[in-house]
KOLLUM-958556 format. One record per atom (N, C-alpha, C, CB): residue in three letters; x, y, z. Coordinates in steps of 0.2 Angstrom, whole numbers, plus 5000, padded with zeros to 4 digits. Glycine has a CB too. Layout:
! KOLLUM-958556
alaXYZ ...
END
This chain:
! KOLLUM-958556
met503252354932 met503252344939 met503752304941 met502752304942 glu503852284947 glu504752264953 glu504052244955 glu505552324958 leu504252174955 leu504052124961 leu504552094964 leu503752074960 lys504252094972 lys504952104978 lys504852044981 lys504852154986 glu505051994984 glu504851934984 glu505051934997 glu505451874977 tyr504651934996 tyr504751995007 tyr504451895010 tyr503552115011 asn505051915014 asn505251825018 asn504951875026 asn506651785017 leu504151805024 leu504051835030 leu503951765037 leu503151875029 lys503951805043 lys504051755049 lys503151725049 lys504351815058 arg503051685047 arg502151655047 arg502451625056 arg501951545038 lys501751645059 lys501551645068 lys501451545065 lys500451715074 asp501151505061 asp501151475059 asp501751415057 asp500851515056 ala502451445058 ala502751385054 ala503051325055 ala503151405051 ile503151295052 ile502951225054 ile504151195052 ile501851175045 asp503851145060 asp504651145062 asp504751095057 asp505051115070 arg505451095054 arg505651025049 arg505650945056 arg506851035044 pro505150915049 pro505550855053 pro506150835057 pro505650835049 lys506250765063 lys506650765065 lys506550695069 lys506850815066 gly506750645063 gly507150575064 gly506850525056 gly506850525075 lys506250465059 lys506250425055 lys505450455058 lys506750355056 leu504850425053 leu504150435052 leu503750375053 leu504050475046 gly503550345057 gly503550275057 gly502450275057 gly504150225066 val502350245051 val501550245051 val501450195050 val501050275046 leu501050195055 leu500550095059 leu499950105054 leu500150085070 ile499650075050 ile499250045044 ile498750005049 ile499750005037 pro498349995053 pro497649945053 pro497349915044 pro496850005057 gly497649855043 gly497249845036 gly498049815031 gly496649945031 leu498449825037 leu499149825030 leu499249765027 leu500049825033 gly498849705028 gly499149695021 gly498649675015 gly499549635022 gly498249755017 gly497749765011 gly497849755006 gly497549805011 ala497449775000 ala497549804993 ala497849844996 ala496949834989 val497649904995 val497850014997 val498550005000 val497150065007 ser498649965007 ser499149985011 ser499549935006 ser499149955019 thr499749855005 thr500449845002 thr500849884996 thr500349775000 thr500049904991 thr500349924985 thr500649984986 thr499849934980 val500150024993 val500650074997 val501550064996 val500550055004 val501350025002 val502250015003 val502350004999 val502749965005 ala502349964994 ala502849944988 ala502949984984 ala502649894984 gly502650004985 gly502450114978 gly503250134982 gly501250224984 val503150144989 val503550184991 val504250134992 val503150224998 glu504350094994 glu505050084990 glu505150064985 glu505450044992 ala504950074980 ala505150064971 ala505350144970 ala504350024965 val504850194975 val505150214972 val505950254975 val504750244970 arg505950244984 arg506550234987 arg506950224982 arg506550184991 arg507050154980 arg507750124976 arg507850134966 arg507750024978 gly507350164967 gly507450214958 gly507150174954 gly508350214955 leu506650124957 leu506350114953 leu505750114949 leu506450084955 ala505150164953 ala504650194951 ala504850294950 ala504050154957 glu504350304947 glu504150384950 glu503550374953 glu504250434944 pro503450414958 pro502750434963 pro502050474959 pro503150494969 val501950444953 val501750454949 val501050464955 val501850414942 gly500350514955 gly499850514960 gly499950544964 gly499650474962 ser500850544967 ser500850574974 ser500750634975 ser501350554976 leu500350694976 leu500550764979 leu500950784982 leu500350774983 thr501250774987 thr501950774992 thr502450774988 thr501950724997 gln502450774982 gln503250714980 gln503150744972 gln503050594980 leu502350774971 leu502250804963 leu501950874961 leu501850754960 gly501550884969 gly501150934966 gly501650994967 gly500450954970 thr501051044966 thr501651144971 thr500851184972 thr502451224962 ile501351244973 ile500551284976 ile500951324972 ile500151304986 arg500251384973 arg500451464969 arg500651514975 arg499751504965 leu500951534975 leu501051614979 leu501051664975 leu501751624983 gly500751674979 gly500851784980 gly500551774971 gly501951844981 lys500151824969 lys499951854962 lys500251784955 lys500351944962 arg499351814952 arg499751744948 arg499951754942 arg499251694945 phe500151804941 phe500451824937 phe501551834939 phe499951874936 glu501451834945 glu502151814947 glu502451754948 glu502351824951 his502051684945 his502451674943 his502651604948 his502751724942 arg502551614953 arg502551554958 arg502451504960 arg502551554960 ala502751454960 ala502351394961 ala502851334961 ala501851384954 pro503051344970 pro503751294970 pro503251224971 pro504351304979 ser503651194973 ser503451104973 ser503051104982 ser504551024971 ile502651064985 ile502451074991 ile502851054995 ile502051054993 arg503150984992 arg503850994995 arg504250984999 arg503951024997 glu504451094994 glu505051124997 glu504651174998 glu505951144994 phe504351194998 phe503951235003 phe503451215008 phe503651265000 ile503551175011 ile503251135016 ile503751085019 ile502551105014 pro504051085024 pro504551035026 pro504150975030 pro505151065031 leu504250935022 leu503750865024 leu504150825027 leu503550825018 ala504250775028 ala504450695033 ala504650665022 ala503450635041 asp505450665022 asp505550605016 asp505350535015 asp506050585016 leu505150535011 leu505050455009 leu505450405013 leu505150445002 ser506150415011 ser506950395013 ser506750385020 ser507650455011 asp506250405025 asp506050425033 asp505650385036 asp505750485033 leu505050355027 leu504750325034 leu504650265033 leu504050365037 val504450225039 val504350145046 val503950145046 val504450145053 phe503750085036 phe503150065040 phe502750005045 phe502950075035 gly502450005048 gly502349925052 gly501549945051 gly502649905062 gly500849885056 gly500449885057 gly500149825061 gly500349905052 trp499349805058 trp499049785059 trp498549725054 trp498849815061 asp498349675054 asp498149655050 asp497749595054 asp498449635044 val496949565049 val496849495054 val497049465049 val496149475058 tyr497549435043 tyr497849395041 tyr498349385041 tyr497749385038 glu498749365042 glu499849345048 glu500249345041 glu500049235054 ala499949355032 ala500249355028 ala501049415028 ala499749355023 asn501549405028 asn501749465025 asn501549495020 asn502249455024 leu502449545019 leu501649595014 leu502049605007 leu501249695017 tyr502549555006 tyr502449535000 tyr501949484997 tyr502949514998 asp501749445004 asp501349365002 asp500449395000 asp501249295011 ala500549435003 ala499949535003 ala499849554998 ala500349615006 ala500649574996 ala500549584988 ala500549564983 ala500749624985 tyr500549544983 tyr500749464977 tyr499849434978 tyr501549364983 tyr499849424983 tyr498849414984 tyr498249474982 tyr498649414993 ala498449514982 ala498049584981 ala498149574974 ala498349674985 arg498649554971 arg498649574962 arg498449634961 arg498249544958 val498749684961 val498549764963 val499549774955 val498649804978 leu499949764961 leu500349744957 leu500949694954 leu500349774958 asn500949674947 asn501249624946 asn501949584947 asn501149624941 arg502049534948 arg502649524951 arg503349534951 arg502749494951 glu503249574942 glu504049614940 glu503849664942 glu504349624934 his503549704948 his503749754949 his503749714959 his503249824947 leu503649664961 leu503849634968 leu504349584970 leu503349614972 glu504649594963 glu505349524964 glu506049564966 glu505449454955 pro505749654963 pro506449694964 pro506249704971 pro506649764961 ile505849694977 ile505849734981 ile505449684989 ile505449804977 lys505849604983 lys505549564990 lys505949534993 lys505049514988 asp506549574994 asp506649585004 asp506449635008 asp507449605007 phe506349685004 phe506149745009 phe505549705012 phe505949835005 leu504949685010 leu503949675009 leu504049615012 leu503349665000 ala504449555010 ala504549505015 ala504649495022 ala504949475013 gln504949555023 gln505249585031 gln504449595036 gln505849685031 ile504249635034 ile503749665037 ile502949635040 ile503749715033 arg502849605046 arg502349555045 arg502049605049 arg502449485047 pro501049575048 pro500849645053 pro500749615061 pro500149685051 met500649645066 met500449595071 met499649605073 met500849605077 lys499649585075 lys498849555076 lys498249615078 lys498749495082 ala497749595075 ala497249625074 ala496749645080 ala496949605070 val496649705081 val495749725086 val495349705082 val495449815088 phe494949645081 phe494349615075 phe493849605080 phe494649525069 asp493149605078 asp492549605078 asp492149605072 asp492349645082 arg491849535073 arg491749515067 arg491049545065 arg491749425066 arg490749555072 arg489949605072 arg489949675064 arg489949675083 phe490549695065 phe490649755062 phe491049745055 phe491049785067 val491249675053 val491649665046 val491249575045 val492849665048 arg490849605044 arg490649515042 arg490849445039 arg490249525038 asn490849515033 asn491049445028 asn492049425028 asn490649475017 leu492549455033 leu493049405035 leu492949385038 leu493549425037 asp493649345038 asp493649295043 asp494449255044 asp492949235041 gly494749315046 gly495649295047 gly495549265055 gly496349385046 thr496049255058 thr496249215064 thr496849265066 thr496349135062 his496949305062 his497949335066 his497449375070 his498749385059 ile497349335076 ile496649435083 ile496849415087 ile495549445086 lys496849485091 lys497349465099 lys496549445100 lys497949555105 gln496949435107 gln496149395110 gln495849405116 gln496149335112 glu496249465118 glu495949525125 glu495149505126 glu495849615122 lys494949505129 lys494449525132 lys493849555134 lys494649515134 thr494249625136 thr493549655135 thr493949715128 thr493149695146 leu493649805131 leu493649845125 leu494549865127 leu492949925125 arg494349895135 arg495049925137 arg495349905138 arg495249935140 ala495349805138 ala496049785135 ala496549805130 ala495949745134 cys496149805123 cys496249785116 cys496349855116 cys495749755112 val496049905119 val496649975117 val497249985123 val496050075117 glu497249925128 glu497749965130 glu498549915126 glu497649985139 ala498249845122 ala498549835120 ala499049845114 ala498249805120 leu498449895107 leu498649925106 leu499349985107 leu498349915106 lys498950035113 lys499650055113 lys500350045115 lys499650085114 glu500249965117 glu500949925118 glu501249935111 glu500849825121 asp500649895107 asp500949885105 asp501449965098 asp500649825103 ile501049995099 ile501350075096 ile502050075098 ile500850155100 ala502250065108 ala502750105111 ala503150035109 ala502650145121 arg503049975108 arg503649915107 arg503749965097 arg503249795107 phe503349975094 phe503450005086 phe504050025086 phe503150065083 lys503950105091 lys504350145090 lys505050155093 lys504150195091 ala504850105096 ala505450085103 ala506150025099 ala504850035112 glu505949985095 glu506049955092 glu506549935083 glu505649945093 asn506250015084 asn506150075075 asn506550125077 asn505250115073 gly506650145085 gly506950215085 gly506550285084 gly507350215080 leu505750285085 leu505750295085 leu505250355088 leu505950275082 glu505150445087 glu504650485090 glu504050495090 glu504850535089 arg504050495083 arg503550495079 arg503150465074 arg503550525079 cys502650435076 cys502150425070 cys501550445068 cys502150385070 ile501050405065 ile500450425061 ile500050385063 ile500550425053 met499550365062 met499150315060 met498650305054 met498950315065 val498650265051 val498050275046 val497950215044 val498150335041 trp497150225046 trp496650185045 trp496550135035 trp496050235046 cys496850075036 cys496750085030 cys496449995028 cys497550105027 ala496149985034 ala495449915035 ala495049925035 ala495249875039 ser494549865036 ser493849865030 ser493549925031 ser493249805032 thr492849935026 thr492249985029 thr491949915034 thr491650025021 glu491649955038 glu491349915046 glu490949955045 glu491749915055 val490249925047 val489349905047 val489449975049 val488849845052 tyr488850005048 tyr488450065046 tyr488150095054 tyr487650045038 leu488350145056 leu488350155064 leu487950225063 leu489250165069 gln487550275068 gln487250305065 gln487750365075 gln486250265061 pro487750415074 pro487950415083 pro487650415086 pro488150445087 ser487650395094 ser487250395099 ser487350435104 ser487150355101 thr487250435111 thr487550475117 thr487950485121 thr487350475120 ile488350375122 ile489150355121 ile489650415117 ile489150285116 his489450435110 his489850445106 his490050545108 his489450425098 gln489450575113 gln489750635110 gln489950685116 gln489250665106 ser490250645119 ser490950685125 ser491250605123 ser490650705138 ile492150645127 ile492650585127 ile492450555136 ile493650615126 glu491950585140 glu491850545148 glu491550495145 glu491350585154 ala491050525144 ala490450475140 ala490550405138 ala490350495133 phe491250435132 phe491350345127 phe492050325132 phe491750355115 gln492550355134 gln492650315140 gln492450265143 gln492550335143 lys491850265146 lys491350245152 lys491150195146 lys490750295156 ala491150175141 ala490850125134 ala491350085134 ala490750155127 val491850115134 val492450045134 val492450025140 val493350075132 asp492450045144 asp492350025151 asp491849985152 asp492350065155 ala491549955149 ala490549935151 ala490849905144 ala489650025151 asp490849905138 asp491049865132 asp490449885130 asp491249795133 asp490349925129 asp489849945123 asp489849925117 asp489850015122 pro489049855114 pro489649845109 pro489249935103 pro489549725104 his489049945104 his489350035099 his489850075096 his489250075101 ile490350015098 ile491050075101 ile491450015093 ile491650075114 ala491650055090 ala492049985084 ala492749975083 ala492050005076 pro492849935082 pro493749905081 pro494049975079 pro494049835073 ser493850045076 ser494350085072 ser494150115080 ser494250125063 met493650145082 met493750185086 met494150175092 met493350195087 leu494450115092 leu494650075096 leu495450095095 leu494549995095 tyr495550095090 tyr496350115084 tyr496450185087 tyr496250115074 ala495850245087 ala496050305085 ala496050315094 ala495450345080 leu495750305096 leu495550305106 leu496350275107 leu494650225110 ala496950225107 ala497550235106 ala497950275104 ala497550205104 ala497950275098 ala498150325095 ala498350365098 ala497850345091 leu497550405098 leu497950495101 leu498050485109 leu497250605099 glu497850445112 glu498050415121 glu499050395118 glu497250305124 ser498850395110 ser499850385111 ser500450425109 ser500150325106 gly499950485109 gly500250565106 gly500150535099 gly501250595109 val500050515095 val499950485086 val499550515082 val499650405086 pro499450535081 pro498950585074 pro498550495071 pro499750645064 phe497650495068 phe497650465066 phe497050515060 phe497750405071 ile497050475053 ile497050485048 ile496450445046 ile497550465046 asn495950425045 asn495250395043 asn495350375039 asn494750425043 gly495450305034 gly495450295029 gly494750255025 gly495950285029 ala494350265029 ala493750225027 ala492950275028 ala493650155032 pro492450255027 pro491750315029 pro491450285034 pro491250335024 asn492050245039 asn491550205044 asn491550295050 asn492150095048 leu491050285054 leu490850315060 leu491450305065 leu490050265063 thr492150365066 thr492750335071 thr492950405073 thr493450275069 ile493250445070 ile493450515073 ile492850575073 ile494050535070 asp492450565064 asp492150605066 asp491650595074 asp491850615060 ile491650595076 ile491250605083 ile491550665086 ile491250545089 pro490650685091 pro491150745097 pro491650705101 pro490650795104 ala491650655104 ala492050635109 ala493050625105 ala491550545113 met493050595100 met493350585097 met493950685093 met492750555094 val493650715095 val493650765093 val493850815099 val493050775089 glu493350785105 glu493550825111 glu494450795111 glu492950815118 leu494450755112 leu495050725116 leu495950725109 leu494650605120 ala495550735104 ala496150775101 ala496450825101 ala496150775098 thr495850865103 thr495950945103 thr496350935111 thr495150995101 gln495950905115 gln496350895123 gln497150895119 gln496050805129 asn497250845118 asn498050805116 asn498350855113 asn498150735110 asn498150895108 asn498450965103 asn498550925101 asn498851025103 ile498050835097 ile498550775088 ile497950805085 ile498550645088 pro498250805079 pro497750805074 pro497250745068 pro498050845071 ile496950735069 ile496550685066 ile496250715059 ile495950655071 ser495850675057 ser495650705048 ser495350625045 ser496650735043 gly495050635039 gly494950595035 gly494350575038 gly495550545035 lys494050535030 lys493350505026 lys493050465025 lys493250525023 asp493950455022 asp493750385013 asp494450385011 asp492950415003 leu494850385009 leu495450415007 leu495050395000 leu496350375009 lys494750334995 lys494150374990 lys495050354985 lys493750494993 thr495050264987 thr495750284981 thr495650234973 thr496550254985 gly494750224971 gly494650204969 gly493850214964 gly494750154973 gln493250184966 gln492850184960 gln492450284965 gln492050094960 thr492550264969 thr492150324975 thr492650404972 thr492250294987 leu493150374971 leu493750444968 leu493150464961 leu494750404965 met493150434957 met493050454952 met492350474953 met493250434948 lys491950444956 lys491150464956 lys491050534962 lys490550384960 thr491750564965 thr491850604966 thr491850674962 thr492250594968 ile492250644958 ile492450704953 ile491950704949 ile492950694949 leu491350664944 leu490950694942 leu490350704945 leu490850674937 ala490350674950 ala489550694952 ala489350764955 ala489350644956 pro489950834957 pro489750884956 pro489550904949 pro490150914958 gly489950894944 gly489850914936 gly489450894933 gly490050904933 leu489050854936 leu488250834935 leu488050864940 leu488050764934 lys487950904943 lys487650914949 lys487551004945 lys488350904957 ala487951024945 ala488251094944 ala487651094935 ala489451104943 arg487651044932 arg487351054927 arg486651044926 arg487651024924 ala486651054933 ala485850994933 ala485650964926 ala484951064936 leu486350914927 leu485750864923 leu485550764927 leu486150834912 gly485150764927 gly484750694928 gly485150644931 gly484550674921 leu485250594935 leu485450564936 leu484950494939 leu485950594938 glu484850434934 glu484250384936 glu484650334940 glu483950344929 gly485150324939 gly485650254941 gly486250264939 gly485450174938 trp486450234945 trp487350224946 trp487750144946 trp487550254953 tyr487850124938 tyr488350044940 tyr488950054942 tyr488449994934 ser488949994947 ser489849994945 ser489849924949 ser490450074950 thr490749894948 thr490749834948 thr491349844950 thr490649794943 asn491549764958 asn492249794958 asn492649754956 asn492649814964 ile492749794955 ile493649784948 ile493949704950 ile494549844951 leu494449734954 leu494849704956 leu494749624959 leu495049754959 gly493949644960 gly493949574967 gly494049544974 gly494049554967 asn494249614974 asn494849594983 asn494449604986 asn495549624986 arg494649634993 arg494349594998 arg493549645000 arg494949565005 asp494149714998 asp493449744998 asp492849744995 asp493649794996 gly492849704989 gly492449674989 gly491849644992 gly492649654987 leu492449634995 leu491849564999 leu491849585004 leu491949475000 val491749625006 val491849665015 val490949695010 val492849745017 leu491049725004 leu490449765005 leu490149714999 leu490449855005 asp490249655000 asp489449614999 asp489149605006 asp489649534995 asp489349635012 asp488749625016 asp488549705017 asp488749585022 lys487649695017 lys487449755014 lys487649815021 lys486349755010 asp487449795029 asp487749855032 asp488549895029 asp487749825038 ser488949865027 ser489349855023 ser489349935021 ser489149795018 leu489149885013 leu488849935011 leu488650005010 leu488649915012 lys487849995018 lys487650055018 lys488250115020 lys486950045022 thr488750105023 thr489150145026 thr489250175018 thr489750115031 lys489750155014 lys490050185009 lys489350205004 lys490550135007 glu488850155003 glu488250215001 glu488350275001 glu487650215005 glu488350285007 glu487950375014 glu488450405011 glu487950375025 ser489250385011 ser489950415010 ser489650455003 ser490650355010 lys489850424997 lys489750424988 lys489050454989 lys489950334983 leu488450454992 leu487650494990 leu487850554993 leu486850454995 ser488450594996 ser488350635001 ser488950684996 ser488550605010 val488850674989 val489150704985 val488750734980 val489550664982 leu487950684980 leu487250714976 leu486850754980 leu486650654973 ala487150764985 ala486450774990 ala486550864989 ala486350745001 arg485850894991 arg485450934987 arg485850994992 arg484650924987 
END
């Protein structure tokens, strides 16, 4: 049987990326963020392999299984190259990324020293922070704006300045900051009109993560939610993203225990095996564990993990 290659013009063909891509990270000084930034730079310098990276090592199957066509994802889709990523962001602690990465202790000093010059030059911008939503952090590197609207405008100014200083035309924002206290959607979250009015009224049911998302979407920046917070999975944000034709995604990065639980839980469920308890510890003992020591932040994480065991 003769196999033929077809050059199809896809209606959803993706344009090749132009220029560098800014990666703006709320929670820039955290364990996840510093590990990612350090890892990318180590790969760029040939000091490490991109182990665990879907975009760098993943493949995609084309056609029939017997055709054995499985190009790499980065060959099939014109993704930004690692060399084109420019990192920046916000944090409630002012440490540069070298000091922050050393504090996190995910990577050893032997991994950090060869890229110290790169990490040390990256410093976070002051963060929008409200301790009612993350009670166990005490960072002081925070903005002093008096209203929610002023906070949004300050973040938009940060985004514009970051793009200008680095000669960027495009950015994405990835929330890597802490898990916020558990929130249920309310009437203010049901439309962008109601949400904007709530921002102007300094409504207490608007979390900092929502302000970052609002600033991003109003700046034409896609937003990825790396925590189980109620942030973009509300009608207001979906409406705004649709209006502005800006992508939104995410409901937790699942970088650690949550990943293992979401892998194991469907298997237990499929085999109809009972589960009487689920015990785990925060092995790293980093600020993630500190934040989740608050019962209301823990509930947000619990709801996310329990969803994989739902009937």
